[in-house]
C-alpha positions in Angstrom: -26.2 4.7 -20.2 -23.0 6.4 -21.5 -19.5 5.3 -21.0 -18.1 7.2 -18.0 -14.7 7.6 -19.7 -16.2 9.6 -22.6 -17.6 13.1 -22.5 -20.8 14.4 -24.0 -20.8 17.7 -25.9 -24.3 18.4 -24.6 -26.1 17.4 -27.8 -26.0 13.7 -26.9 -23.0 13.2 -29.1 -20.3 11.2 -27.3 -16.7 12.3 -27.9 -13.4 11.1 -26.5 -11.6 13.5 -24.1 -9.1 15.8 -25.8 -6.2 15.1 -23.5 -6.2 11.7 -21.7 -4.9 11.9 -18.1 -1.1 11.1 -18.2 0.1 8.1 -16.3 1.7 8.6 -12.9 5.1 8.0 -14.6 4.3 10.8 -17.1 3.4 13.1 -14.3 6.6 12.2 -12.5 8.7 13.0 -15.6 6.8 16.3 -16.0 7.7 17.1 -12.4 11.4 16.5 -13.1 11.8 13.1 -11.4 14.8 11.4 -12.9 14.0 8.4 -15.1 16.3 6.2 -12.9 14.0 6.8 -9.9 10.9 6.0 -12.0 12.6 2.8 -13.2 13.5 1.8 -9.7 9.9 2.5 -8.5 8.5 0.3 -11.3 11.0 -2.5 -10.6 9.9 -2.6 -7.0 6.2 -2.6 -8.0 6.8 -5.6 -10.3 9.1 -7.4 -7.8 6.5 -7.3 -5.0 3.2 -7.3 -6.9 2.3 -11.0 -6.1 3.2 -10.6 -2.5 1.2 -7.4 -2.1 -1.9 -9.2 -3.5 -1.4 -12.2 -1.2 -0.9 -9.9 1.9 -4.0 -8.0 1.1 -6.1 -11.1 0.7 -4.7 -12.7 3.9 -5.3 -9.6 6.0 -8.8 -9.1 4.7 -9.6 -12.8 5.3 -8.4 -12.4 8.8 -10.9 -9.5 9.3 -8.7 -6.5 8.8 -9.5 -3.8 6.3 -7.4 -1.5 4.3 -6.8 2.0 5.6 -9.1 4.6 4.1 -7.7 8.0 4.7 -11.1 9.6 4.2 -13.0 7.1 6.3 -13.3 6.6 10.1 -11.3 4.1 12.1 -8.1 2.4 11.2 -6.7 -0.1 8.7 -3.7 -1.7 7.3 -1.5 -0.3 4.5 1.0 -2.1 2.3 4.1 -0.1 1.3 6.0 -1.9 -1.5 8.0 1.1 -2.7 10.0 1.8 0.5 12.5 -1.0 0.7 14.1 -3.4 -1.7 14.3 -6.3 0.8 10.6 -6.6 1.5 7.2 -5.0 1.8 6.2 -2.9 4.8 2.8 -3.5 6.5 1.6 -0.6 8.6 -1.4 0.4 10.7 -3.0 3.8 10.5 -5.8 5.5 12.4 -8.0 8.2 10.8 -9.5 10.5 13.5 -9.3 13.9 15.0 -7.1 12.8 17.9 -3.5 13.9 18.5 -0.7 12.0 16.7 0.3 10.4 20.0 -3.0 8.4 20.0 -2.2 7.1 16.5 1.3 6.1 17.7 -0.1 4.2 20.7 -2.6 2.4 18.5 0.1 1.5 16.0 2.3 0.2 18.8 -0.4 -2.3 19.6 -1.5 -3.1 16.1 1.9 -3.7 14.4 2.8 -6.7 16.6 -0.8 -8.0 16.1 -0.4 -7.7 12.3 3.0 -9.5 12.5 1.5 -12.3 14.5 -1.4 -12.7 12.1 0.9 -12.7 9.1 3.1 -15.3 10.8 0.1 -17.5 11.3 -0.8 -17.0 7.6 2.6 -18.4 6.6 4.4 -15.2 5.8 7.9 -14.3 6.9 7.2 -11.2 9.0 9.2 -9.3 11.6 8.9 -5.9 13.3 11.5 -3.4 12.0 13.8 -2.8 15.0 14.0 0.5 16.8 16.7 2.8 15.4 16.0 1.8 11.8 13.9 3.7 9.3 10.2 2.7 9.7 10.9 1.2 13.1 7.9 -0.7 14.6 6.2 -1.5 11.2 6.1 -5.0 9.9 8.6 -6.1 7.3 7.4 -9.0 5.1 10.0 -10.7 2.9 8.0 -13.6 1.6 6.6 -16.9 2.7 8.0 -18.9 5.6 9.6 -22.2 4.5 7.5 -25.1 5.6 9.3 -28.3 6.8 8.1 -31.6 5.5 
């Protein structure tokens, strides 16, 4: 079996690709995204990395699955790059129904996600109406436990 990251020239010789795919940051720079935005994006990724992993594990253990845009049904999404005060947890539905259906399902699922995350020990609250990303769940860390 050959390494999937290498290419065959057709004569069973294995060669490395000529131009490795650039990183997402390289593509962003090529598209003209200012370095300050790239730095901010990376800082948020690093800041929330552990929390994202913990949220993903907790929600999957609770029986939820990650949203698959190409699949059927719904699932959760974790957005670490939107705010600097926490991570957003959202619910999305993949189907052929109107957007209003997705909105109604999300209106039910966001409070459910918040309740599950509270039970799992996270500090989670619904983003209030009138704010950006209203109705989604903002997770800022773990709840303090009292001894």
